[in-house]
N, C-alpha and C positions, 0 to 999 in steps of 0.2 A: 384632722386627718386620721384616717383609719390605718392601723398597723397592717402592713402587707404580709400576707401568708399565701404561699404558692398553692395552687390547686392543680391536680393532675386528673384529667378526664379520660376514661378509656375509649377505645375504638367503639363505634356504635354497634358493631356486631356482637359486643359483649353486654349490651344493654338488657336490663330486666324488662323494660317496656320498649320494644323495638319500634322505631319511627321511620316513616317513609319521607324522603326529601324530594323536592322538585327536580333535582339533578339526576335522580334515579340511582345514585351511587349507594353502595352497600358498605363501603369502608371509607375511613378518613384518607385524604391524600398523603403522599410520602413526606411532603414538606410544605412550609408556608407560614405566613404571619397573619393572624386575624385579630380584629378588634370586635369586642362584644359590648353592647350597651343595653342597660335596662333603664328606660327613661320614664319617670312617673311624675305626678304632681308634687310630691314631697322631696324625693331624692333621685339623683341620676348616678348609676353605677357604671363605671367604665373599666374594662379589663383588656389587657393585651395578652394574646396567647401565641405560642410557637408550637408548631407540629413537629414532634420528634418520635420516631419509631412507632407510628400509628397511635400516638396519644397527644392530647392537647395539654400543654404545660403552661400555666399562667406565669407570666414574668413581671407583670405590673398591674396594679389595680388601684382605683381611687373612687371614693364616694363624694359627691357634691350635693349641696342643697340646691334643688332646681330653681327656686325663687331668687337665689343669689346671682343668677346669670340671666342675661337678656336673651341668649340664644344657645342652641346646642353647639354651634361653631365656637363660641366663647369658651365653653367648658372643655371641648376636645382639644383646643389649642393650648389651654392651660395644662391639660393632661400630657400633651406631647412636647412640652417645652424642651428644647435641646436635642430632640430626636429628628433624624433625617431618613431613617429606614422606611422604605415603601411598604405599606400594608397591602397584602394581596386581596383581602376581602374583609368586609365589616357587615355586621348585622345589628340593626338597632330595633330593639323591642320597645315600642312607644305606646303609652296609654292614650290612644286616640284612634280615629278612623283613618285607616290607610287608603289612599286613593292613588293607585299607581306608584309613582315615584315621590309622592308628597304625603305628608301627614300633619295634622294640626292637633295639638294637645286638647283634651277635653277639660281637664281641671288645671291647666296652666297655659301660658300665652305663647309658647313656642310653635313655630311652623318650620318643618324640616323638608328641604328639597334635596333628595338623594343625588340627583345629577349635578347640582351646583356644589353640593358638599364634597363630591369626589375630587373636583379640581381644587377646592379651597384647602383641603387637608391632606392631599397626596395619598389617596386610597384608590386602588384599581377598580374595585367594584363594591357598591353599597346596597345592601338589602334592607328594605323597610318592612317590618311586620308589626302587628299589634302585640302589646306586651303579654297578653294572655296566650297568644299564639306561641311566643317564645317560651312562656312558662310551661306550656304543654310539652314542647320539645325537651325542655330541661328535665322533665320527669324521668327521661331515659338515663340520666346520669346518677339517679338516686339509688340508695340502698335501703334495706329494711329499717335501719336505725334512723332514717330521715323521715319516717312516718309515725304518727300517733294514730292508732286504730280506734275509731269510734264504734264501728260494727263490722264484723268480718264478712257478712253476706254469705251467699251460697254459690254464686255462679262464677264470678271473676273472669268471665270471657265476654267479648262483645264490645260495643262502643263504650267510650268513657267520656267524662266531662270534668272540667276544672272550674271552680268558682273562687274568686279571690277578693275579699274585702280589704281595701287599703284606703288611700285618699278617696278613691271612687270604688265602684264595684265592677270587676272584670269577670267575664265568662267566656269559655271556649269549649269546643267539642273535639272529640277524637274518634274519627270513623275507623272501625276495625275491619280490614279486608280478609281476615283469616290468618294473616302472617305479620302485618305491620299496622301501626296506628297512623292515621293521616290527620294531623291537627288542623283545625280551622278556627278562625276568629269569629266572634259574634259581638253584638252590642246588647245582649240580653239583660244586662244590668239596668238598661234604660226602659225596659218594659214596665207596664203599669203595676204598681203595688196593689195587692188584692187583700183587703181586710177579711178576717174570719169571725171576729166577735165584736161586741159593742165597743170595747176599748180601742180596737184596731180602727173601727169606723171613726171614732173621735180623733184618733191620731191622723187619719186620712184627711178629715175636715181641717185640722190645724195646718197640715202641710199643704193642702190644696189652697188655702187662703194665703199661704206664704210664697208658694212656688208656682201655682197653677197645676201643671202636670206633676203627679206624684209617682216617681219611679222607684224601683227596688233600691237603687243607689241612694235614695234619700233616707233609707232606714238601715241598709246593710253596708256600712262603710264608716270611715272615721267621722265624716260630716254627719252621717246618719246617727251615730251615737249621740252627738251633740243635739241633733234635731229631736231625738226621742227624749233626751234629758229635759230640754226646754218645754216640751209638751207635758211631761209628767209633773214638772214644777207647777204648771197651771192646773192640770187635771186633778192633781192630788191636793192642791191648795197648800203647798209646803214652801215656806220661805227658805231661800238659799242662805246657808250659813256664811258668815263673813270670811272665814278661812278659805272656803271654796271659791268665793268670788275673787279673792286675791290671787289664788293659784291660776284661775282662768286668764288673768291679765298677763301672766308670765309664761304659761305653758300651753301646749296643745290641749284643748278641752277634752278630746277623746282619751288622751293619755291620763289626764287628771281624773276623769270619770272612771275609767277602768281600774286605775290604781286605788281609788277610794272604794270601789266595789270589792276589790280583792282584800282590802284591809277592813271592809265592813264598817267604814267610818261615816257613811252617809246612806240612809235607806233608799233615797231616790236614785242614787248612783247604782246601787245593787239592783233595783228594779229595771233601770235603764239597760244594764247588761243582760239581764234575763230576757227582756224583750228583743234586744239585738240578736241574741242566740236563737230565740224562737223564730225570728224572721229569717235568719240565716238557714235554719233547718227547713223552713217552708220553701224558700226559694231554691235550695239545693234539691229538694224533692221535685219541684216543678221542672228544674233543669234536667233531672234524671228521667222524668217522664217524656219530655220533649225530644230527648236524644236517645231514649231507651238505653240508658247508660249501665248495662249489666256488667260492664268491665270495671265500673267503679266511679264514685264521685270523689274528687280530690279537692280539698279545701286549702287554698293557698293564701297569699297575701301577708301583710305584715302585722295584722291585728291578732288573729286567732292563736298563733303559736305562743303569744305573750299572755294569754288569758286562760290557759289550759285548766288552771285551778277553779275557774268559774263554770266549767262545762260539766253539767250533769249528763253523762253519756246516755243513761236510760231515758231521761226526759227528752234529750235531743232526738234519740231514735224513735220514741213514741210520736213526737211531732212530725218527724220525717215520713213515717209510714201512714199518717192520718190522711189518706187520699181516697177513702171509699173503696170502690171496686178494684183499684189497682194496688191495694195494700200488699197482696201476695208478691207482686213484681218488686215493689220497693224493699220488702223484707229480704229479697235475694241479692240486693246490691250492696257491695262493700263501700264504706265511707271512711276516708282517711284524711288526716290533717298533715299537710306538708310542712315539716319543721325547718327545712333548709332554705334560708332566705336568699341564697345565691341561685336558686333554680331558674329564674328568668334569664339571668346573665349566662348561665351554663347552656341553656337552650339556644340563646343567640350565638354563642361561640360555636356550637355544633352546626347551626344553620349556615353561618359564615364559612366555616371550614368545608362543608359539603358543597359550597358554591364556587370553590376555587377551581379554576380551569387550568389543569396541568396534565 
């Protein structure tokens, strides 16, 4: 159980990154109770917020292992044991493709039906959005201290994008209308991986034999780290040390590999993380080009903030701008790492609050 620490979120009118909401509202409502959820393949964060004096105040939060529960209903009922107060609105940011009032997880087995859930758990209105959609909205709650700057860029205005390696690879865009950002979900992480050099081609062959279609998620994610590692063991003809084999049996392989890389205790792990960061930089650049993200590329997710010591910013930048005739455009784009792991949950809280009808 995670120790509870209250969070106070300001009115959206004070946001550094102003967001537009479907309700067209410009301010938080005067009162209300909202539930926010960040639902992913590894963990599910739940938080209850009360609106007081134009601010969202968290009054309860909990993190659950997604695979420990058979459904979202099970986790939310556990979260609300002993509570009877009606929740005015909820927003669930889910790592999956949202289809109207339903969503099915991509890297986990849950299916969530918002209409059915409303009656099951006593919530007046439930919004389902993609987790990266929520992540984008959450950027409006962040301060300068919540970012690690990779490159400052030159423009800082216009559309923006967010890319988040975690259990899978999430991507979203933010259209800039001149006054507000309009976040929208995408499934860009499932686009085809594009090799650049001979080693990349060999990696593609390895993954194609294993999975068929090779997406960016197969290399830029937690599972991607392990995929790259397994390939390099074969490609470099390097036997896996016994101590590493034992750790893989007890812990998440991606965590084991990234830790070994940071400790420089295994050369294959070091090379794995170098390739992971190379591919992250390449796909960030491709996302920037597709959305013309002159307002910035934001790198979120649970992996990158934990491996800051492995990031060579100059190398990351040089890989990022290696796009031929569009190099000048990419040189102008700021790239920032999101350090606050509560960003998706905060975005969901704002989205829920702005949907309260009062």
